[in-house]
C-alpha positions as CSV (number, residue, x, y, z in Angstrom):
1,M,49.3,-5.3,26.0
2,K,47.3,-8.3,24.9
3,Q,45.0,-6.4,22.6
4,Y,47.7,-5.2,20.3
5,K,50.2,-7.7,19.0
6,F,53.5,-6.9,17.3
7,I,53.5,-8.5,13.9
8,N,55.7,-8.5,10.8
9,V,58.8,-8.3,12.9
10,T,61.8,-9.5,10.8
11,M,65.5,-9.4,10.9
12,V,66.3,-6.3,8.9
13,T,69.2,-3.9,8.4
14,L,68.3,-2.2,11.7
15,F,69.1,-5.3,13.6
16,L,72.5,-5.4,12.0
17,L,73.1,-1.9,13.1
18,M,71.9,-2.6,16.6
19,L,74.0,-5.8,16.8
20,G,77.1,-3.9,16.0
21,M,76.2,-1.1,18.4
22,F,75.7,-3.5,21.3
23,A,78.2,-6.3,20.6
24,A,80.5,-4.9,23.3
25,C,77.6,-5.2,25.8
26,S,77.2,-9.0,25.7
27,D,79.6,-9.9,28.5
28,D,78.2,-11.3,31.7
29,V,77.5,-8.9,34.6
30,N,79.3,-9.3,37.9
31,V,76.6,-8.1,40.2
32,G,78.8,-8.2,43.3
33,N,78.2,-9.7,46.7
34,K,75.0,-8.8,48.6
35,V,74.7,-9.0,52.3
36,D,72.5,-12.0,53.1
37,E,70.2,-10.8,55.9
38,G,69.1,-14.4,56.4
39,N,72.5,-15.0,58.0
40,Y,71.9,-12.3,60.5
41,E,68.9,-14.1,61.9
42,T,71.1,-16.8,63.2
43,S,73.6,-14.4,64.8
44,D,73.4,-12.7,68.2
45,K,74.4,-9.5,66.5
46,V,72.0,-7.0,65.2
47,A,72.8,-5.9,61.6
48,G,72.4,-2.3,60.3
49,Y,71.9,-1.1,56.8
50,L,71.0,2.2,55.1
51,I,67.7,2.8,53.3
52,G,66.2,5.8,51.4
53,A,62.8,7.4,52.0
54,D,61.5,4.9,49.4
55,G,62.5,2.0,51.7
56,K,65.0,0.7,49.3
57,K,68.4,-0.6,50.4
58,S,71.8,0.1,48.8
59,T,70.5,2.6,46.2
60,T,67.9,5.4,46.1
61,Y,67.0,7.9,43.4
62,A,66.1,11.6,43.6
63,E,65.5,14.4,41.2
64,F,65.7,18.0,42.3
65,R,65.4,21.5,41.1
66,D,67.7,24.2,42.7
67,A,68.0,22.4,46.0
68,A,66.6,19.4,47.9
69,D,66.7,17.5,51.2
70,I,67.0,13.7,50.8
71,S,66.2,11.6,53.8
72,L,68.2,8.5,54.7
73,Y,67.6,6.1,57.6
74,L,69.8,3.6,59.5
75,A,67.6,0.5,59.8
76,L,68.2,-2.7,61.7
77,N,67.2,-6.2,60.9
78,K,65.8,-6.5,64.5
79,N,65.3,-4.3,67.4
80,A,68.4,-2.7,68.9
81,T,69.6,-4.2,72.2
82,Q,71.2,-0.9,73.1
83,A,71.4,2.6,71.8
84,V,73.3,3.0,68.5
85,S,75.0,6.1,67.2
86,A,76.7,6.4,63.8
87,T,77.9,9.0,61.3
88,L,77.1,9.2,57.7
89,K,79.7,10.6,55.3
90,F,80.4,11.3,51.6
91,D,82.6,8.4,50.5
92,A,83.8,8.3,46.9
93,S,85.2,4.8,47.3
94,V,81.7,3.4,47.6
95,L,81.0,4.6,44.0
96,E,84.4,3.4,42.8
97,R,83.6,-0.1,44.0
98,Y,80.1,0.0,42.5
99,N,81.4,1.1,39.1
100,T,84.1,-1.6,39.1
101,A,81.6,-4.3,40.1
102,H,79.0,-3.4,37.5
103,G,81.1,-2.1,34.6
104,T,79.5,1.3,34.9
105,N,80.9,4.8,34.9
106,Y,78.6,6.9,37.0
107,A,80.0,10.3,37.9
108,L,80.3,11.8,41.4
109,F,78.0,14.5,42.3
110,P,80.1,17.5,43.4
111,Q,80.9,17.0,47.1
112,A,81.0,20.7,47.6
113,S,77.3,20.8,46.8
114,V,76.4,18.2,49.5
115,S,75.9,18.7,53.2
116,F,74.8,16.4,56.0
117,A,72.5,17.7,58.7
118,S,74.0,17.5,62.2
119,A,77.3,16.5,60.6
120,G,75.8,13.2,59.5
121,A,75.0,12.1,63.0
122,V,72.3,9.3,63.1
123,S,71.1,7.3,66.1
124,V,68.7,4.3,66.8
125,A,67.2,4.2,70.3
126,N,67.4,1.1,72.4
127,G,64.6,-1.2,71.4
128,A,63.9,0.7,68.1
129,I,64.4,-0.7,64.6
130,K,65.1,2.5,62.6
131,S,66.6,5.9,63.1
132,D,64.9,9.2,62.6
133,A,65.6,10.8,59.2
134,A,69.2,11.8,58.5
135,V,69.0,14.6,56.0
136,V,71.4,15.0,53.1
137,S,71.0,18.4,51.5
138,V,72.0,19.1,47.9
139,V,72.1,22.4,45.9
140,S,72.5,23.0,42.2
141,D,75.8,24.6,41.1
142,G,74.3,25.4,37.7
143,T,76.9,23.3,35.8
144,L,75.4,19.8,35.8
145,N,73.9,18.2,32.7
146,P,70.2,17.4,33.3
147,E,70.4,14.3,31.1
148,T,73.3,12.9,33.3
149,T,72.8,10.9,36.4
150,Y,75.2,11.7,39.2
151,V,75.9,9.8,42.4
152,I,76.3,10.8,46.1
153,P,78.0,7.9,47.7
154,V,77.4,7.5,51.5
155,S,79.0,5.2,54.0
156,T,78.4,4.7,57.7
157,D,80.9,4.9,60.6
158,L,79.7,3.2,63.8
159,N,80.4,5.3,66.9
160,N,78.6,3.3,69.6
161,G,76.3,0.3,69.8
162,D,76.6,-3.5,69.4
163,I,75.6,-3.9,65.7
164,L,77.2,-5.2,62.6
165,L,77.8,-2.8,59.7
166,G,78.4,-4.6,56.4
167,E,78.3,-3.7,52.8
168,E,74.7,-2.7,53.0
169,S,75.6,0.1,55.5
170,T,76.6,2.0,52.3
171,L,74.2,3.6,49.9
172,L,74.3,5.3,46.6
173,I,72.0,8.3,46.0
174,F,71.5,8.6,42.2
175,V,70.5,12.2,41.4
176,K,69.6,14.3,38.5
177,D,69.7,18.1,38.6
178,L,66.6,19.2,36.7
179,S,66.8,22.8,37.6
180,Q,66.4,23.8,34.0
181,I,63.5,21.4,33.2
182,P,59.9,21.7,34.3
183,T,58.3,19.0,36.4
184,A,55.1,17.1,35.5
185,D,54.4,16.3,39.2
186,K,51.0,17.3,40.5
187,A,49.9,18.1,44.0
188,S,48.1,14.8,44.6
189,G,51.3,12.8,43.6
190,I,49.3,10.5,41.3
191,K,50.9,9.7,38.0
192,I,49.2,9.1,34.7
193,I,51.1,6.4,32.6
194,S,50.4,6.5,28.9
195,C,51.2,3.2,27.2
196,M,51.1,4.2,23.6
197,E,50.8,2.0,20.5
198,V,53.5,3.7,18.5
199,N,52.9,1.6,15.4
200,D,49.9,3.9,14.8
201,T,50.4,7.0,16.9
202,N,52.7,9.9,17.3
203,P,53.9,10.1,21.0
204,L,53.9,13.9,20.8
205,N,50.1,13.7,21.3
206,N,50.8,13.4,25.0
207,L,51.7,17.1,24.9
208,C,48.2,18.1,23.8
209,F,46.6,17.6,27.3
210,T,47.4,19.9,30.2
211,L,45.7,21.0,33.4
212,Q,44.0,24.3,33.4
213,D,45.3,25.9,36.6
214,S,48.8,24.4,37.0
215,G,49.6,24.1,33.3
216,K,51.1,20.7,34.1
217,P,50.9,17.9,31.4
218,L,48.2,15.3,32.2
219,V,50.7,12.5,31.4
220,D,53.7,11.8,33.6
221,I,55.2,8.7,32.0
222,L,55.1,7.5,28.4
223,I,55.7,3.8,27.6
224,L,56.8,3.2,24.0
225,F,54.9,0.0,23.1
226,S,56.9,-1.9,22.3
227,G,60.5,-3.1,21.9
228,N,61.2,-6.8,22.0
229,V,63.5,-9.4,23.4
230,N,64.7,-11.5,20.5
231,Y,66.8,-14.6,19.9
232,D,69.5,-14.9,17.2
233,E,69.7,-18.6,16.2
234,T,73.0,-17.9,14.4
235,T,74.9,-16.5,17.4
236,G,72.8,-18.0,20.2
237,R,72.5,-14.5,21.6
238,V,69.5,-12.7,23.1
239,Y,69.2,-9.1,22.0
240,N,66.9,-6.1,21.9
241,Y,65.0,-5.6,18.7
242,N,62.9,-2.6,17.9
243,N,60.6,-2.6,14.9
244,P,60.9,0.2,12.4
245,N,58.3,2.4,14.1
246,V,59.9,2.2,17.6
247,Q,63.4,2.5,16.1
248,H,62.4,5.6,14.1
249,L,61.3,7.3,17.3
250,L,64.6,6.4,19.1
251,D,66.7,7.5,16.1
252,N,64.8,10.8,16.0
253,R,64.5,11.3,19.8
254,E,65.2,15.1,19.4
255,K,61.9,15.4,17.5
256,Y,59.7,12.9,19.1
257,L,60.9,12.2,22.7
258,K,63.0,15.1,24.0
259,P,60.0,17.5,23.8
260,L,58.2,15.2,26.2
261,Q,61.1,15.0,28.5
262,D,61.6,18.7,28.4
263,R,58.1,19.0,29.9
264,G,59.0,16.6,32.6
265,I,57.4,13.5,31.1
266,K,59.4,10.2,31.5
267,V,59.9,8.0,28.5
268,V,60.1,4.3,29.1
269,L,60.7,1.5,26.6
270,G,58.4,-1.5,26.6
271,I,60.0,-5.0,26.3
272,L,58.0,-8.1,25.5
273,G,58.4,-11.3,23.5
274,N,58.5,-11.6,19.7
275,H,57.2,-15.1,18.9
276,D,60.5,-16.9,19.4
277,R,62.1,-18.8,22.2
278,S,63.2,-15.8,24.2
279,G,61.0,-13.9,26.6
280,V,61.1,-11.8,29.7
281,A,60.4,-14.9,31.9
282,N,62.8,-17.6,30.7
283,L,66.4,-16.2,30.7
284,S,69.1,-17.8,32.8
285,K,70.9,-15.6,35.3
286,E,73.9,-15.2,32.9
287,T,71.7,-14.4,29.9
288,A,69.6,-11.9,32.0
289,Q,72.8,-10.2,33.1
290,A,74.0,-9.8,29.5
291,F,70.6,-8.6,28.3
292,A,70.4,-6.1,31.2
293,Q,73.7,-4.6,30.0
294,E,72.3,-4.3,26.4
295,L,69.2,-2.6,27.7
296,K,71.4,-0.2,29.7
297,A,73.2,0.6,26.5
298,V,69.9,1.3,24.8
299,C,68.7,3.5,27.6
300,D,71.9,5.4,27.7
301,A,72.1,5.9,24.0
302,Y,68.6,7.3,23.7
303,N,68.3,8.9,27.1
304,L,65.4,6.7,28.1
305,D,64.0,6.7,31.6
306,G,63.3,3.0,32.2
307,I,61.9,-0.3,31.0
308,F,58.3,-1.7,31.1
309,W,58.2,-5.6,31.4
310,D,55.3,-7.4,29.6
311,D,55.2,-11.2,29.4
312,E,53.4,-11.8,26.1
313,Y,54.1,-13.2,22.6
314,S,57.0,-15.5,23.4
315,S,57.2,-19.1,22.1
316,Y,58.7,-20.7,25.1
317,I,60.5,-24.1,24.5
318,S,60.4,-27.1,26.8
319,P,62.8,-28.4,27.9
320,P,64.7,-25.0,27.9
321,P,67.8,-24.8,25.6
322,P,71.2,-23.6,26.9
323,G,71.0,-20.0,28.2
324,F,67.4,-20.3,29.2
325,V,65.3,-21.7,32.0
326,S,61.8,-22.9,32.4
327,P,59.4,-19.9,32.2
328,S,58.7,-18.6,35.7
329,S,57.9,-15.6,37.7
330,A,61.3,-16.1,39.4
331,A,63.1,-15.8,36.0
332,A,61.1,-12.6,35.2
333,A,62.0,-11.2,38.6
334,R,65.6,-12.0,37.9
335,L,65.7,-10.1,34.7
336,C,64.0,-7.0,36.3
337,Y,66.5,-7.3,39.2
338,E,69.5,-7.5,36.9
339,C,68.3,-4.4,35.0
340,K,67.9,-2.5,38.2
341,Q,71.4,-3.5,39.3
342,A,72.7,-2.3,36.0
343,M,70.8,1.0,36.0
344,P,69.5,1.9,39.5
345,D,68.5,5.4,38.1
346,K,66.0,4.0,35.7
347,L,62.3,3.0,36.3
348,M,61.4,-0.7,36.3
349,C,57.7,-1.2,35.5
350,A,56.0,-4.6,35.7
351,Y,52.8,-5.3,34.0
352,V,50.4,-7.4,36.2
353,Y,49.9,-10.1,33.5
354,G,51.4,-13.4,32.6
355,L,54.6,-14.3,34.5
356,T,55.3,-10.7,35.3
357,R,52.1,-10.5,37.4
358,N,54.1,-11.3,40.6
359,F,57.7,-11.5,41.6
360,P,59.5,-13.4,44.3
361,S,62.6,-12.1,46.0
362,V,65.9,-12.3,44.1
363,D,69.2,-13.0,46.0
364,G,67.4,-12.0,49.2
365,V,66.2,-8.7,47.8
366,Q,62.5,-8.1,47.9
367,P,60.7,-7.0,44.7
368,G,59.9,-3.6,46.2
369,D,63.6,-2.8,46.0
370,F,63.9,-3.4,42.2
371,V,60.3,-2.7,41.0
372,D,59.2,1.0,40.8
373,W,55.8,0.4,39.3
374,G,53.3,-2.5,39.3
375,I,50.8,-1.7,36.6
376,H,47.5,-3.6,36.6
377,D,46.0,-5.2,33.6
378,Y,42.8,-3.6,32.4
379,G,40.3,-3.0,35.2
380,G,42.5,-4.6,37.8
381,S,42.0,-2.9,41.2
382,S,43.6,-5.1,43.9
383,D,46.4,-4.0,46.2
384,L,49.7,-5.3,44.8
385,S,51.5,-5.7,48.1
386,G,51.3,-9.5,47.6
387,N,52.4,-9.4,44.0
388,Y,55.5,-7.3,44.6
389,P,56.3,-7.5,48.4
390,G,57.8,-4.2,49.6
391,L,56.3,-2.1,46.8
392,P,54.6,1.0,48.3
393,K,51.1,2.0,47.3
394,S,52.7,5.0,45.5
395,G,54.1,2.5,43.0
396,M,50.8,0.8,42.2
397,A,48.7,1.7,39.2
398,L,45.1,0.6,39.4
399,Y,42.1,0.6,37.0
400,S,44.1,0.6,33.8
401,Q,42.1,1.8,30.7
402,E,42.1,0.5,27.1
403,F,41.2,3.5,25.0
404,A,41.2,1.7,21.6
405,Q,38.3,-0.4,22.7
406,G,36.6,2.3,24.8
407,R,37.3,0.5,28.0
408,T,37.5,3.4,30.5
409,T,37.0,3.6,34.2
410,S,34.5,5.4,36.4
411,E,34.7,8.4,38.6
412,A,34.1,6.2,41.6
413,N,37.0,4.0,40.8
414,L,39.3,7.0,40.3
415,R,38.2,8.5,43.6
416,R,38.9,5.2,45.4
417,L,42.4,5.1,43.8
418,R,43.1,8.6,45.1
419,N,41.5,8.3,48.5
420,D,43.2,4.9,49.2
421,G,46.6,6.3,48.5
422,Y,47.5,4.5,45.3
423,G,50.0,6.1,42.9
424,G,48.9,5.8,39.3
425,N,46.5,5.1,36.5
426,M,47.5,3.7,33.1
427,I,45.9,4.5,29.8
428,F,46.6,2.4,26.7
429,A,46.4,3.4,23.0
430,M,45.4,7.1,23.4
431,D,45.0,8.5,20.0
432,P,43.2,11.8,19.0
433,F,42.7,10.5,15.5
434,R,40.8,7.4,16.5
435,S,37.0,7.6,15.9
436,N,36.1,7.3,19.6
437,F,38.2,10.2,20.7
438,N,35.5,12.7,21.4
439,S,32.9,10.1,22.6
440,S,35.2,8.1,24.9
441,Q,38.9,9.0,25.2
442,L,38.5,12.8,25.9
443,P,35.7,12.4,28.5
444,A,37.8,9.8,30.3
445,M,40.8,12.1,30.5
446,Q,38.6,15.0,31.6
447,R,37.3,12.8,34.4
448,M,40.8,11.9,35.4
449,A,41.9,15.5,35.6
450,R,38.9,16.4,37.8
451,V,39.0,13.5,40.2
452,L,42.7,13.0,40.5
453,Y,43.9,16.6,40.4
454,D,40.9,18.8,41.1
455,E,41.4,20.6,37.8
456,E,39.8,20.9,34.4
457,L,41.6,19.3,31.4
458,V,42.7,21.5,28.5
459,Y,42.9,19.9,25.1
460,D,44.7,22.2,22.6
461,G,43.0,20.7,19.6
462,Q,46.2,20.4,17.6
463,P,47.0,16.7,17.5
464,Y,50.2,15.3,16.0
465,A,49.6,12.9,13.0
466,K,52.0,10.0,12.4
467,D,54.5,11.6,10.0
468,W,57.0,8.8,9.4
């Protein structure tokens, strides 16, 4: 965030450790072939593809406790010229191809715990463009690791109808069985995103604030502000660097991060520039693919739930050297897209600032398919459909607040956020030890609890000091 810069970031022993850890992750990513829907527009044939309830093609993500019903849809690129009928089925070969193409090793969800309503039958009426929901039911068998992402691979067999079914008629459902972990989800569905300046503040402070009736934590997502994208002039390699404060939290995740996740709070790593030539908006395709693999290794190693993209503090060079391109929203979108390709089960959050403020499509894929959250800069309130086409309102965070400077938002703004169907609100630099806590921060969070959740806020009065 632009109010808090990362300073005194040097190449220290931690970098050498990280470099060794991730050296094997520097190979380019083969992202595979995507179906080009543009080609369908010039064909007489209608093309079909699978989407999840979130509207995303090829992959969707679901968490469940005990059991869940997951809705899929057979969608067409234009209205059907005749009735279409097809069958969805569990198809392990779809995951095998994905793992091979992306260098991943996602595990199959147990097929015995999956069932398809109506034996997987799905149909699109003549003249329609999408089927009714095809329900995939899953149940917990009590053996799955809640920290592991499993995959239900689905393919489509065409029974009747004059349509084309290509690679996009398959879909991977990435799932986590969280039966043993509470959820932070509240009835209104609105998420509170706490972007925390961890140079100064213990992230465990997010546990201090709960809702009186439900007992749920106020915060849903924590962003560790912030890790960096760095450039190594010796090797010519772009890599992830985390300053000693961030790295300490990662290295001691059992103490500082796991308690949050055990309460249902997602933990996301911020990534922004660090005063050298590299940034989130100037990597070439090949460099972005390699960096995406490194960030996947970081997320896997520390069980993180995603990445927050912030285009700040880079010293972009013109003309761009090898491995880089001129800074652009297109390059920022490419990096976010490649990370989503490498880890579809992780959250991708874009800060509406700099060159991450809006994204174009990448390889024919609209931003709503690879961005989970668009998070406004402080006070921003506009709908983000034009910034990230395809992103639903549920993925838009409005009226962000800067607690360090006492920049909070009004009850009227929060009410508008809720009434108009938007999905989140971000707070930056919450810290119970700051002098304005009682006068500004606490009243702001009490207001959020009342307006967004119809509950009173409970502050336990036992804040966590920075102890490292």
